[in-house]
C-alpha positions as CSV (number, residue, x, y, z in Angstrom):
1,Y,-9.7,5.0,2.5
2,A,-7.2,4.5,4.9
3,E,-8.2,7.6,7.0
4,L,-11.6,5.9,7.3
5,V,-10.2,2.3,8.3
6,A,-7.3,3.5,10.5
7,A,-8.3,6.7,11.7
8,A,-7.8,6.1,15.3
9,R,-4.1,4.6,14.9
10,R,-1.3,4.2,12.4
11,V,-1.0,0.7,11.0
12,K,2.4,-0.7,10.2
13,P,2.2,-2.4,6.7
14,R,3.1,-6.0,6.3
15,V,3.2,-5.7,2.6
16,F,4.0,-2.9,0.3
17,V,2.3,-3.1,-3.0
18,S,3.8,-1.7,-6.3
19,H,1.3,-1.6,-9.1
20,A,0.7,-0.1,-12.4
21,W,-2.1,2.4,-12.9
22,L,-3.0,0.8,-16.3
23,H,-4.5,-2.3,-14.3
24,A,-8.0,-2.3,-13.2
25,V,-8.1,-2.0,-9.5
26,L,-10.2,-5.4,-9.3
27,R,-7.1,-7.2,-11.2
28,T,-4.7,-5.6,-8.5
29,L,-7.0,-6.7,-5.6
30,A,-7.1,-10.1,-7.1
31,V,-3.3,-10.4,-7.0
32,V,-3.3,-9.1,-3.4
33,R,-5.7,-11.7,-2.5
34,Q,-3.9,-14.5,-4.1
35,H,-0.6,-13.3,-2.5
36,A,-2.2,-13.3,0.8
37,Q,-3.6,-16.9,0.2
38,D,-0.3,-18.1,-0.9
39,R,1.6,-16.8,2.2
40,E,-1.2,-17.8,4.6
41,L,-1.5,-14.0,5.7
42,G,-4.6,-13.2,7.8
43,P,-6.8,-10.5,8.4
44,N,-4.5,-8.6,10.7
45,D,-1.9,-8.5,8.0
46,T,-2.0,-5.1,6.3
47,Y,-1.1,-4.2,2.6
48,W,-0.1,-0.8,1.5
49,I,-1.5,0.3,-1.6
50,C,-1.0,4.0,-2.6
51,A,-4.2,4.1,-4.1
52,F,-6.0,3.6,-0.8
53,A,-3.3,4.9,1.6
54,I,-2.6,8.4,0.4
55,R,-4.9,11.0,-0.9
56,Q,-4.7,10.9,-4.4
57,H,-6.0,14.5,-5.1
58,D,-3.3,16.0,-2.7
59,P,0.2,16.0,-4.2
60,A,1.8,18.1,-1.7
61,A,1.1,15.3,0.9
62,V,3.2,12.9,-1.0
63,I,6.1,15.0,-2.7
64,T,8.6,16.1,-0.2
65,E,12.1,17.6,-0.6
66,H,13.5,15.1,1.7
67,I,12.8,11.5,0.2
68,P,12.7,9.5,3.6
69,D,9.8,11.7,4.6
70,A,7.6,10.7,1.8
71,P,4.8,8.2,2.5
72,F,6.1,5.9,-0.4
73,Y,9.3,5.7,1.3
74,K,8.4,5.1,4.8
75,A,5.8,2.4,3.7
76,A,8.4,0.5,1.7
77,E,10.9,0.8,4.6
78,E,8.5,-0.6,7.1
79,A,6.9,-3.3,5.3
80,G,8.4,-7.0,5.6
81,M,7.5,-7.7,2.1
82,M,7.2,-6.2,-1.2
83,L,4.5,-7.3,-4.1
84,I,5.0,-5.9,-7.4
85,V,1.8,-6.2,-9.6
86,A,3.2,-6.1,-13.1
87,S,1.8,-6.7,-16.5
């Protein structure tokens, strides 16, 4: 998904989202929507959600020997906020 939306440029995440895979995607998105409303974030404020930001079928793209090179690490480090969607 991210490759389609931001193909021409790299987008810095405003919010890093950590979520449980046991939740339906619509529940996670509802929490993200509520978070954006509560914090008065706008359409240019970006959320980094692994399910949409990285290729789930390509583990080699996310598993690295040097942790700071991993997409998860980079996104969490760059984001100004972290949202944890817990059960």
